[in-house]
N, C-alpha and C positions, 0 to 999 in steps of 0.2 A: 833320166832322173835329174830334177833340178837340185842345186846345191842345198836348198832349204830342206828338202825331204832327206837328203843324204846326211846332213848335220843332225836332223831330228832323230834319225835311226841310230846314229853314233851316240847321241846324248842318252837315248833310251837304253842302249846295250852296254855302253862303256861303264867301267867300274868307277863309282863316285868316291870323291874324297869324303863326303858326308854320307856315311852308311844309312843314317836316318832318312835321308831323301830317297834312297833306293827302296827302303822299307815301305815308305808311304806310297811310292809308285806301285809296288806290288799289291799293297792293300787296296789301292784304287782299282787296279785291274781285277782283283778278287771281288771287290764290292760290286762292280758292274756285272761280273759273271754270276754272282749270287742273285742279284736283282733280276737278270734275264732268265736265269734258271727258274726262279720262283714264279715269274710271270708266265713262262711257258707251261709249267706244270699246272698252275691254277686254272689258266684259261683252257687247257686241254681237258681237265677234269670237268669244268663247267660246260664245254662243248659235249663231253660224253653224257652228262646229265641231260643236257638239252635234247640230244638225239634219242636218249633212252625214254625220256618223258614223251617226246613227239611220237615215237614208235608205239608207245603204250596207248596214247590217245588215239592214233590212227588204227590201232588194233581193234578198238571198239567202235569208233565212229568212221564215217567214210570221208573221202577226200573232198566231196562237196555234196550238198543236199539241194534237191529241187522241190519246191513247195508251191502251193497255189494260193493267191491272195484271197480266194474264196473259201479257204479252209480245206476240208477233205474233197477229193475229186475222183471221179470214176473213170475218166478216160486215160488212166495211167498206162495202159498197154500201148497206146499210140505214142504217148510221151517217151516210154522206154525205147520203142523202136527208133524214134527220132534221136534220142540221146546217144544210142549206140552207133549211129551213123557218123557221129562227130569224130574226126581224127584225134587220136590221143586218149580216147575213152576205152578203158579195158572192159568194164562191166557196169551193170546197174541193177538195182533191186528195189521193189516197192516196200514200204513199211507203213505201219500204223502205230500210234502211241497214245497212251492216256494215263492220267494219274489215278491210281487205285490204292486200296488198302489190302494187305495180305494177312491172313490170320492162319495160324497152324494148330490152334488149340492150346499151345504153350505160350504163344506171344502174338503180338500184332505189330505191324509196321507199315509205314507209307512206302510206296514204290512207284516206279515208272514202268508200265507194261508196254513192251514193244512187240508188235506182231510182225514177223519176217517170213519170207519165203526161203526155207532152208536151202534149197538148191541154188538159187541165184545169189543168196546172201554170202555163201561160202566163197564166192568170187570177188566180193566187194569188201567185206570186213573179215578180220582174223578171229572170228568167234571160235572156230574149231581149235585153232592153236591155243586159245586161252582157256579151254575147258580142262579142268583138272579131274573131273569125273563126268562120265556120260559121253554121248555123241550127238552131234547136230542133227543127224537123221532121226534121232529118238523123239524130236518134237512132234512127229506124227502121233496120232492117238495110240495110247498104250493100254493094254488090258488092266483093269483094276484087279488087285489081289482079292481073291475070295468072291468073285462075282462075275457076271456076264457083261455088265456094263462097261463102257469105255470112258476114260477121262483124257482130255487133252494134256499133252506134256508141257512142262515149263522148265526153263533153265534159269537158275537164280544166281546173282552175284554171291561170292563167297561170304562177304560180310553180312549180306541180307539173310543168307541161309543160316549163318551162325546166330544172328539175332532172333530168327524164328525157331531155331532149335530143330531144324529138319535135315534129313539126309536124302540121298536119291532113293526112290521107291516109296517115299512117304507122300502124303497128300496135304495140300494147302487150299485154302478157300480164298478166291479173288473177289473183292467187293468193289463195285464201281458205283460212285455217287450219282452217276448219270443213269439212274434206273428208269423204271416205268412210272408214269403219272397216274395216280388213282384218286378217287374222291377223298380219300384220307390224306392226300399229298404225295410227294415224291418218295417212292420206295426204292432203295438201293437194290441193285442187281448183284447176285452172287453166283459163283460157279466153282465147282471142285476141279482142281488141277492136280496132276501127278508130277512130282519133281523127278526129272529125268536127267538132269545135269547140273553141275556147279561150275561157274566161270570165275576166273581170277585174272583181271587185267593189270593189277598193280597200282591202279588209281582208285583211291578209297571212295571218291564220289560216285564212281560207276559201280564198284563192287557192292556198295551199300544200297543202291537204289534200283538197279536194273533187273527186270525179269523178262525173258524172251519166251514167246509162244509162237505157234504156227500162225501165219497170216490169216487163213480162213477161220481159225479158232477165235482169233482176236476180233475179226469182223463180225462173227456171229455173236460173241459175247457183248461187244459194245453196240451192237445193233446198227452198224454203219452201212450194211449192205455191201456191194462190190465197190467200195471206195477205200482210198488210202490217204494217209496224212502227207506223204511225200515219197520221193525216190532218192535213194542213196547212190552215189556214183563214184567209181574208182577210175583214176587216170594213170597213165603210164609214168608221167613225170609230175611229181607233187608240186614242184616249183613252177610249173605251167598251169596249175589249177585255175589261177585268176584269169588267164587268157582263154582257156577253154570255157570257163564260166561265162565270159563275155560273149563268146560265140554261140553258146547254148541259149542265152537270153534272146539273141536274134532269131535262132532256129525255132524256139518253142513259143515265142510271142509274149505280149505284155501281161498275160494272165498268170505267168509264173515268175517267181523270184528265186534266185540261186545264191547260195552262200558257200564259199570254199572253206577249207579247213583253217586257213589263216584268219579269216574273218570270224569264224565261230570260236576261235581261241585266242583272239587278238590281244586281250588284256593279259592273258597268261604268258604268252610268249613275249609281249612287250616288257613284262616284269622281269623275265629271265634275261632279256637283252640289257635292261637297265642294270641289273646285278653284275653282269659281265663287264660293262663299261666302268661301274664303280670299283670293282675289283682291279681292273687295269689301272685306274687312276691311283688307287691306294698303294698297290705294289710298285708303281713307277717311282714312288717316294724312296724306295730302297736304292734305285739307280741315282735318284737326286742326292741322297746322302753320300753316295760313292763320288758323285761330282764335286763335292766339297773337298774330298781328298785329292781330287785332280787339281783343283785350285791351289790347295796347300803345296802339293808336290811341285807344280810348275812355278809357283811363287818362290819357293826355296831354291829351285833350279836356276831361276833368273838371278837370284842373289849369289849363287855359287859360281855362275858362269858370267858374271859381270864383266871380267877382263876379256873373255873370249868375245862377248858381244861388242865391246869397245874396239877390239882389234878388227873385227869384221866390218864395223862401221867405218873405221879408219882406212880399211882396204877398199871401201866403196860400196858396201852392202847398203841397200836402201832401207828406210823404215818399214816398208811393206814386206821386204824379205825377212827382216828380223821377226816381224809379227808372224809371218808364215811358219817360221821355224817352230815356234811354240804352239801354233795352231795345229801343225802336223803332229807335234809331240802329244797333245791331248787327243787328237784323232786316232793315233796309234794305240794309245792306252784304251780308248773307247772300243776300237775295233777288235783289240786283243781280248778284252773282257767280254764283248759281245759274241765273238766266235766260241770262246770257252763256255759261255752261258748257253749258247744254242746246242753245243755238243753235250754239255751236262744235262740240260732240260730234255733233249731228245733221248738220251740214254736212260734217264730216270723214268720218262714216260713209257719207253719201251719195256722197262723192267716191271712197272705198275701194270701194264697191259698184259704182259706175258705171265707173270707169276701171281699177280693179284694178292699180294701179301698184306693188304689193308682190308680188314673185315668191317662190314657195316651191319648194324642191327636191322635185319630184314623186316621186323615188325614196324619200324619207323620209316625206312626208306623203300621197302619192297624190293630191294636189291641187296645182295650179300657182298658184292665186290665193287670196288671203285671203278666207274666207267671212265675211260680215257680216250680222247680223240684229238689229235694235233691237226690244226688247220694251217696250210701254207700262208694264207693271208695274215694270220696271227703272228707267224714267225717273222714275216716281212715288217709288219707294223711294230713289233717289239724291237727288232734290230734297228729300224729307222729311229724310233724314239730313244733308244739307248745311245746311238751315235750322235743325234742332235743335242742331247743333254750334255754329252762329253764335249762337243764342240762349243756349246755355250759356256761351259766351265773354263774355256781357254781365253775368253775375252779379256778378263782383267789381267792375267799374267802376261799375255802377249802384248797388251797395250803398255804395261809397265816396262817390258823389255825394249819395245820399240822407242820409248821416250828416254832411254838411258843415254846420258851425255858421255861421249867417249873421253873427253878431257877430265871430267870428274872421275871416271872409272880408272884412268891410267895415271892420275896425278901422283899417287904414292907408290907406283910400280917401278 
């Protein structure tokens, strides 16, 4: 240990003649600790919300979507076979979609009708886990009540079902604007479906718009024949979806285009990332305020230890050594506050995660408890920022101490 660090530790721990200086030092450490704690908790909560929203989105949509530049395509079985040969792909399922109107006799609403294969779709999207009523296998034709005819099943988003005022077992009429052409003009096509399930993803946009039917029923209703709109793909590692998509473009050829989940939701996740950066900058101001206390504490320490500094210089201490003493002093204050802040933030995050004592209105956030997830990179970034700010706060006091004239300091001693 160099004598500069030794003296810094002595100055930090020794009893001061001026109690006020010691109090400001403690306030400086506490200020850094509070700032670090606040940053850790806020960023952990934002990480939790980010992961929760991502999981909700990926519960309804796939990791990537394969579509054709020509619109619907019929050679989807060959494409599925080629896709599932790609390393890293877990499963794939064809789908077809169209914008329709749904009427229940009580209300009418616009919706997006998605035709899916229930067997393969369960391996790609988390529709079964999102069902609050019914079962995915019920999408097969269900007998109508009071008759021998059968109606295809449909699963509605919970908000859409509420808007239509229907429950499972009741019937809705799907109306497609792309109907048949007659001498009198375009006649919309309609068909009766039976509600066999209700889905709640936690995302209002999906719960208010989506209706799922069996793939064959959708193809028959929309008159597309044995064609689909695209293929949904699930991969093992969602963060490698972009690389796998690039490989699939080469494997499938130029007639297909592929978008992964980050491209499909790029604006949404970019907004979340920007919010996280803004919150980091705003809360770093707490540490910046604490740094002014470090400046005050070290400046008064320089005034109090003027004679000691003069003696050290008279004994041969260089200007750089004197500067180091007070830089180390600010560093010790910063590192002490940072360690306390990391401990406090980690404990508080653990308590929030374990006991979940902060309740949220589920009608607004679709979650009842505060999600928390600490990232090691965030802890390193916060600690680095706190220590850097603390070191910057030492520039003026250390410079003032280094420029002290020993003759002036010892003149009246």
